[in-house]
Backbone as CSV, one residue per row, in Angstrom:
resi,resn,N_x,N_y,N_z,CA_x,CA_y,CA_z,C_x,C_y,C_z
1,MET,3.021,-4.477,15.312,1.919,-4.307,14.383,2.273,-5.007,13.072
2,ARG,1.341,-5.723,12.497,1.547,-6.433,11.244,1.366,-5.480,10.078
3,HIS,2.316,-5.469,9.172,2.265,-4.585,8.020,2.007,-5.394,6.764
4,ALA,1.066,-4.926,5.954,0.782,-5.601,4.693,2.039,-5.613,3.858
5,GLY,2.291,-6.704,3.220,3.432,-6.806,2.334,4.700,-7.272,3.017
6,ALA,4.793,-7.154,4.327,6.016,-7.571,5.012,6.299,-9.045,4.738
7,GLU,5.264,-9.882,4.830,5.436,-11.307,4.568,5.776,-11.548,3.102
8,GLN,5.087,-10.833,2.190,5.365,-11.000,0.767,6.802,-10.595,0.447
9,ILE,7.255,-9.469,1.017,8.618,-9.012,0.753,9.622,-9.989,1.359
10,ARG,9.329,-10.515,2.548,10.218,-11.482,3.185,10.284,-12.762,2.338
11,ASN,9.146,-13.205,1.789,9.096,-14.445,1.009,9.492,-14.252,-0.445
12,SER,9.492,-13.023,-0.917,9.857,-12.729,-2.303,10.790,-11.527,-2.309
13,PRO,12.079,-11.767,-2.115,13.015,-10.665,-1.964,13.091,-9.753,-3.179
14,ASP,12.471,-10.147,-4.286,12.451,-9.302,-5.478,11.492,-8.119,-5.307
15,LEU,10.536,-8.209,-4.351,9.581,-7.121,-4.151,10.244,-5.930,-3.473
16,VAL,9.929,-4.729,-3.969,10.453,-3.511,-3.362,9.351,-2.673,-2.724
17,LEU,8.094,-2.925,-3.103,6.969,-2.160,-2.574,5.754,-3.067,-2.451
18,ALA,5.080,-2.964,-1.330,3.797,-3.635,-1.138,2.885,-2.654,-0.419
19,PHE,1.728,-2.378,-1.013,0.770,-1.417,-0.466,-0.578,-2.105,-0.368
20,ASP,-1.274,-1.881,0.759,-2.563,-2.531,0.922,-3.508,-1.693,1.767
21,ILE,-4.767,-1.892,1.518,-5.859,-1.404,2.364,-6.709,-2.637,2.614
22,ALA,-6.732,-3.081,3.853,-7.396,-4.353,4.145,-8.036,-4.315,5.519
23,GLY,-8.852,-5.320,5.764,-9.523,-5.441,7.047,-10.831,-4.694,7.043
24,GLY,-11.518,-4.741,8.150,-12.806,-4.066,8.242,-13.766,-4.589,7.205
25,GLN,-14.233,-3.726,6.362,-15.163,-4.101,5.301,-14.438,-4.593,4.052
26,ARG,-13.138,-4.768,4.126,-12.332,-5.198,2.982,-11.585,-6.492,3.313
27,PRO,-12.268,-7.595,3.504,-11.590,-8.842,3.878,-10.941,-9.502,2.666
28,ARG,-9.847,-8.920,2.166,-9.249,-9.386,0.926,-7.829,-9.897,1.087
29,SER,-7.405,-10.218,2.286,-6.012,-10.585,2.501,-5.597,-11.805,1.686
30,ALA,-6.521,-12.707,1.385,-6.177,-13.895,0.596,-5.794,-13.524,-0.829
31,ASP,-6.238,-12.375,-1.294,-5.927,-11.934,-2.650,-4.636,-11.124,-2.723
32,GLY,-3.930,-11.003,-1.616,-2.657,-10.282,-1.595,-2.846,-8.779,-1.509
33,PRO,-1.727,-8.056,-1.382,-1.792,-6.601,-1.270,-2.439,-5.952,-2.489
34,LEU,-2.955,-4.757,-2.308,-3.571,-4.014,-3.404,-2.578,-3.795,-4.535
35,LEU,-1.332,-3.437,-4.194,-0.314,-3.142,-5.205,1.038,-3.639,-4.731
36,THR,1.743,-4.347,-5.612,3.133,-4.706,-5.340,3.969,-4.288,-6.542
37,LEU,5.253,-4.059,-6.282,6.192,-3.733,-7.350,7.473,-4.502,-7.092
38,SER,7.951,-5.208,-8.108,9.202,-5.949,-7.980,10.362,-5.070,-8.437
39,ALA,11.563,-5.480,-8.072,12.760,-4.751,-8.479,12.902,-4.743,-10.001
40,ALA,12.346,-5.746,-10.665,12.405,-5.820,-12.126,11.324,-4.981,-12.799
41,GLY,10.490,-4.301,-11.989,9.464,-3.418,-12.552,8.134,-4.080,-12.816
42,LEU,7.929,-5.297,-12.329,6.635,-5.956,-12.511,5.681,-5.475,-11.425
43,ALA,4.632,-4.766,-11.837,3.605,-4.294,-10.908,2.465,-5.298,-10.913
44,SER,1.969,-5.623,-9.741,0.864,-6.558,-9.603,-0.228,-5.875,-8.793
45,VAL,-1.447,-5.939,-9.312,-2.574,-5.242,-8.697,-3.671,-6.246,-8.384
46,ARG,-4.225,-6.140,-7.169,-5.336,-6.998,-6.773,-6.538,-6.692,-7.656
47,ALA,-7.232,-7.731,-8.080,-8.430,-7.573,-8.911,-9.530,-6.862,-8.124
48,PRO,-10.410,-6.157,-8.815,-11.476,-5.429,-8.116,-12.443,-6.332,-7.351
49,ARG,-12.644,-7.554,-7.833,-13.585,-8.453,-7.169,-12.836,-9.669,-6.613
50,PRO,-13.242,-10.135,-5.418,-12.578,-11.291,-4.799,-12.593,-12.508,-5.713
51,GLY,-11.484,-13.237,-5.682,-11.383,-14.471,-6.441,-10.931,-14.291,-7.873
52,GLU,-10.977,-13.081,-8.396,-10.491,-12.854,-9.759,-8.969,-12.797,-9.731
53,PRO,-8.328,-13.089,-10.858,-6.858,-13.082,-10.868,-6.296,-11.668,-10.730
54,ARG,-5.104,-11.591,-10.146,-4.392,-10.322,-10.054,-4.047,-9.843,-11.452
55,MET,-3.889,-8.554,-11.578,-3.484,-7.959,-12.844,-1.994,-7.650,-12.760
56,ALA,-1.278,-7.873,-13.850,0.160,-7.621,-13.863,0.507,-6.697,-15.028
57,VAL,1.410,-5.777,-14.767,1.890,-4.845,-15.781,3.401,-4.750,-15.636
58,GLN,4.103,-4.951,-16.745,5.549,-4.780,-16.731,5.851,-3.314,-17.008
59,LEU,6.363,-2.622,-16.008,6.719,-1.222,-16.173,8.108,-1.122,-16.790
60,SER,8.318,-0.081,-17.570,9.657,0.175,-18.085,10.534,0.595,-16.909
61,PRO,11.851,0.502,-17.048,12.715,0.966,-15.957,12.422,2.420,-15.558
62,ALA,12.133,3.267,-16.530,11.828,4.675,-16.230,10.520,4.807,-15.454
63,GLU,9.506,4.022,-15.830,8.221,4.075,-15.129,8.347,3.570,-13.688
64,ALA,9.058,2.454,-13.500,9.249,1.905,-12.160,10.042,2.875,-11.297
65,SER,11.073,3.461,-11.880,11.890,4.431,-11.158,11.070,5.661,-10.780
66,ALA,10.230,6.126,-11.697,9.385,7.292,-11.417,8.395,6.996,-10.290
67,LEU,7.811,5.807,-10.300,6.870,5.439,-9.239,7.585,5.446,-7.885
68,LEU,8.735,4.776,-7.814,9.473,4.718,-6.549,9.978,6.095,-6.132
69,ASP,10.416,6.889,-7.101,10.887,8.235,-6.777,9.754,9.075,-6.192
70,THR,8.562,8.934,-6.760,7.411,9.665,-6.239,7.113,9.236,-4.806
71,VAL,7.113,7.938,-4.570,6.824,7.406,-3.233,7.874,7.872,-2.216
72,VAL,9.128,7.790,-2.601,10.215,8.089,-1.665,10.519,9.586,-1.574
73,SER,10.623,10.260,-2.709,11.034,11.665,-2.699,9.875,12.632,-2.497
74,ARG,8.850,12.475,-3.308,7.733,13.422,-3.219,6.948,13.267,-1.919
75,TYR,6.644,12.013,-1.551,5.833,11.782,-0.360,6.665,11.444,0.882
76,GLY,7.969,11.245,0.721,8.836,10.983,1.865,8.465,9.732,2.634
77,ALA,8.192,8.650,1.917,7.695,7.425,2.556,8.614,6.911,3.659
78,PHE,9.932,7.026,3.487,10.848,6.526,4.508,10.795,7.373,5.783
79,ASP,10.264,8.575,5.682,10.171,9.463,6.846,8.828,9.383,7.559
80,ILE,7.882,8.642,6.991,6.571,8.482,7.637,6.702,7.360,8.659
81,ASP,6.508,7.692,9.917,6.759,6.769,11.013,5.454,6.407,11.717
82,SER,5.100,5.128,11.682,3.875,4.663,12.347,3.858,5.024,13.819
83,ASP,4.977,4.811,14.498,5.021,5.095,15.939,4.779,6.581,16.211
84,ALA,5.373,7.451,15.401,5.172,8.896,15.580,3.717,9.271,15.322
85,ILE,3.110,8.659,14.321,1.698,8.928,14.030,0.835,8.489,15.207
86,HIS,1.070,7.271,15.689,0.259,6.753,16.793,0.459,7.565,18.070
87,GLN,1.686,8.018,18.296,1.946,8.862,19.469,1.221,10.204,19.326
88,ALA,1.273,10.802,18.136,0.571,12.072,17.908,-0.938,11.898,18.059
89,LEU,-1.468,10.784,17.601,-2.898,10.521,17.759,-3.261,10.375,19.235
90,SER,-2.393,9.737,19.996,-2.651,9.565,21.432,-2.623,10.894,22.180
91,GLN,-1.821,11.820,21.705,-1.679,13.110,22.370,-2.639,14.168,21.835
92,ALA,-3.378,13.831,20.780,-4.294,14.801,20.167,-5.468,15.088,21.100
93,ASP,-6.081,16.240,20.887,-7.259,16.608,21.675,-8.400,15.646,21.402
94,GLY,-9.185,15.400,22.434,-10.364,14.535,22.294,-9.991,13.075,22.412
95,PRO,-10.991,12.233,22.543,-10.736,10.801,22.671,-10.199,10.218,21.361
96,ARG,-9.436,9.164,21.482,-8.863,8.483,20.321,-9.985,7.903,19.463
97,LEU,-9.909,8.099,18.182,-10.898,7.583,17.248,-10.719,6.075,17.102
98,ARG,-11.768,5.336,17.396,-11.722,3.878,17.267,-12.936,3.441,16.454
99,ILE,-12.663,2.783,15.335,-13.719,2.293,14.463,-13.484,0.790,14.306
100,ALA,-14.363,0.001,14.858,-14.172,-1.448,14.907,-14.004,-2.074,13.526
101,ASP,-14.738,-1.598,12.540,-14.673,-2.236,11.223,-13.899,-1.405,10.205
102,ALA,-13.002,-0.546,10.673,-12.207,0.280,9.772,-11.108,-0.554,9.117
103,SER,-10.738,-0.158,7.938,-9.635,-0.824,7.249,-8.302,-0.273,7.753
104,THR,-7.248,-1.012,7.488,-5.896,-0.590,7.830,-5.122,-0.385,6.536
105,THR,-4.480,0.763,6.433,-3.674,1.096,5.268,-2.217,0.847,5.625
106,SER,-1.514,0.078,4.786,-0.134,-0.302,5.082,0.743,-0.175,3.850
107,LEU,1.979,0.191,4.099,2.985,0.272,3.046,4.266,-0.339,3.583
108,THR,4.871,-1.226,2.795,6.157,-1.806,3.129,7.089,-1.570,1.952
109,LEU,8.290,-1.063,2.242,9.296,-0.795,1.225,10.570,-1.558,1.550
110,ALA,11.250,-2.032,0.527,12.568,-2.665,0.660,13.389,-2.189,-0.535
111,ILE,14.088,-1.072,-0.338,14.812,-0.427,-1.433,16.249,-0.171,-1.003
112,ASP,17.200,-0.598,-1.833,18.619,-0.346,-1.589,19.043,-0.745,-0.173
113,GLY,18.586,-1.894,0.279,18.954,-2.389,1.594,18.219,-1.732,2.751
114,ARG,17.337,-0.794,2.456,16.542,-0.146,3.501,15.165,-0.790,3.522
115,HIS,14.710,-1.136,4.708,13.373,-1.700,4.899,12.579,-0.738,5.762
116,HIS,11.357,-0.498,5.365,10.509,0.431,6.115,9.056,-0.009,5.980
117,ALA,8.314,0.108,7.067,6.893,-0.237,7.042,6.123,0.802,7.845
118,VAL,4.953,1.143,7.341,4.055,2.065,8.037,2.644,1.520,7.894
119,SER,1.864,1.647,8.954,0.509,1.116,8.955,-0.362,1.964,9.867
120,VAL,-1.541,2.346,9.369,-2.463,3.161,10.159,-3.875,2.625,9.972
121,ASN,-4.560,2.402,11.079,-5.954,1.973,11.045,-6.841,3.197,10.851
122,ALA,-7.875,3.063,10.049,-8.853,4.129,9.799,-8.166,5.396,9.286
123,LEU,-7.243,5.233,8.351,-6.447,6.362,7.861,-7.288,7.548,7.399
124,PRO,-8.267,7.384,6.497,-9.018,8.569,6.046,-9.753,9.271,7.185
125,GLN,-10.324,8.495,8.083,-11.072,9.072,9.194,-10.134,9.781,10.182
126,GLN,-8.997,9.141,10.479,-8.021,9.748,11.389,-7.493,11.061,10.792
127,ALA,-7.176,11.030,9.498,-6.631,12.223,8.853,-7.658,13.356,8.826
128,ALA,-8.922,13.033,8.605,-9.965,14.062,8.599,-10.131,14.670,9.984
129,ARG,-9.985,13.843,10.994,-10.167,14.319,12.366,-8.952,15.082,12.897
130,HIS,-7.763,14.783,12.341,-6.523,15.378,12.848,-5.712,16.001,11.708
131,PRO,-6.196,17.100,11.131,-5.498,17.716,9.995,-4.126,18.283,10.354
132,GLY,-3.831,18.465,11.623,-2.559,19.030,12.035,-1.435,18.027,12.214
133,ILE,-1.716,16.750,12.060,-0.666,15.736,12.211,-0.049,15.502,10.826
134,ALA,1.087,16.154,10.590,1.713,16.174,9.262,2.021,14.785,8.695
135,PRO,2.655,13.868,9.459,2.953,12.564,8.852,1.690,11.770,8.513
136,LEU,0.640,11.968,9.276,-0.637,11.320,8.990,-1.202,11.847,7.671
137,GLN,-1.128,13.152,7.481,-1.623,13.760,6.242,-0.784,13.314,5.044
138,ARG,0.530,13.222,5.245,1.410,12.787,4.159,1.119,11.333,3.782
139,PHE,0.860,10.482,4.795,0.543,9.087,4.505,-0.797,8.980,3.776
140,LEU,-1.753,9.815,4.126,-3.027,9.830,3.414,-2.806,10.220,1.954
141,GLN,-2.006,11.236,1.706,-1.729,11.656,0.328,-1.013,10.552,-0.441
142,LEU,-0.041,9.910,0.207,0.676,8.802,-0.422,-0.278,7.650,-0.722
143,SER,-1.163,7.356,0.208,-2.150,6.305,0.017,-3.037,6.601,-1.193
144,ARG,-3.490,7.828,-1.299,-4.330,8.208,-2.452,-3.560,8.067,-3.759
145,TYR,-2.290,8.454,-3.759,-1.472,8.305,-4.952,-1.361,6.830,-5.341
146,LEU,-1.042,5.965,-4.374,-0.878,4.543,-4.681,-2.192,3.888,-5.087
147,GLN,-3.306,4.320,-4.506,-4.610,3.799,-4.932,-4.886,4.184,-6.383
148,SER,-4.594,5.424,-6.743,-4.839,5.855,-8.126,-3.895,5.141,-9.082
149,LYS,-2.658,4.914,-8.650,-1.700,4.186,-9.472,-2.169,2.748,-9.679
150,ALA,-2.665,2.110,-8.618,-3.165,0.738,-8.729,-4.350,0.669,-9.682
151,ALA,-5.256,1.641,-9.594,-6.422,1.663,-10.484,-5.985,1.841,-11.938
152,ALA,-5.034,2.719,-12.169,-4.550,2.943,-13.535,-3.862,1.694,-14.081
153,LEU,-3.057,1.045,-13.262,-2.371,-0.166,-13.700,-3.351,-1.303,-13.953
154,ALA,-4.385,-1.401,-13.124,-5.392,-2.454,-13.319,-6.084,-2.278,-14.660
155,GLY,-6.246,-1.044,-15.081,-6.884,-0.765,-16.367,-6.047,-1.171,-17.558
156,GLN,-4.736,-1.297,-17.374,-3.877,-1.673,-18.496,-3.209,-3.021,-18.311
157,GLY,-3.530,-3.710,-17.205,-2.868,-4.971,-16.882,-3.458,-6.169,-17.576
158,SER,-2.753,-7.267,-17.420,-3.234,-8.549,-17.909,-3.364,-9.479,-16.705
159,ALA,-4.349,-10.339,-16.750,-4.594,-11.247,-15.636,-3.419,-12.206,-15.501
160,THR,-3.065,-12.515,-14.257,-1.949,-13.424,-14.000,-2.421,-14.814,-13.629
161,ALA,-3.657,-15.122,-13.920,-4.170,-16.469,-13.623,-3.580,-17.465,-14.614
162,THR,-3.619,-18.727,-14.264,-3.164,-19.759,-15.168,-4.119,-19.838,-16.360
163,PRO,-3.566,-19.709,-17.575,-4.456,-19.741,-18.737,-5.129,-21.107,-18.913
164,ARG,-6.372,-21.054,-19.376,-7.103,-22.283,-19.677,-6.752,-22.756,-21.072
165,THR,-6.689,-24.044,-21.235,-6.491,-24.578,-22.577,-7.854,-24.731,-23.236
166,PRO,-7.940,-24.458,-24.538,-9.227,-24.596,-25.221,-9.722,-26.037,-25.181
167,ASP,-11.029,-26.178,-25.129,-11.634,-27.523,-25.105,-11.577,-28.166,-26.458
């Protein structure tokens, strides 16, 4: 399974986090992941509208550390396993939920030599249908946290497009 950010992290070893919601009704892969964080604390957020420049915010070391600590410690991102989620979904009561135009939520981490990726299609719908699958619920909560973090950072960021020179 392809995970958002895996290519970015592979091509930019400075990245420690890449989070995305893409596909389905969100054909935004050309604009990069929704949120990335570099080891130096540079957060980059996809613009709300296609084609607009990404927003960048330099986080302080404490802010970057707090974000990663929340992702890893509070939400247990390294313990959320895509295969376990998919296996639990396959074993759940009722037919497997399949939504052709659903988005896929993905998180890729590369921290302290540890690499981890998790990806779930139709995450909100799957989580609503299967409240008893703990890692699925945890990934939904983590996804909501990262979406809110991306929105907050976009509100304080600066565009990373190449500046225009005055005429």
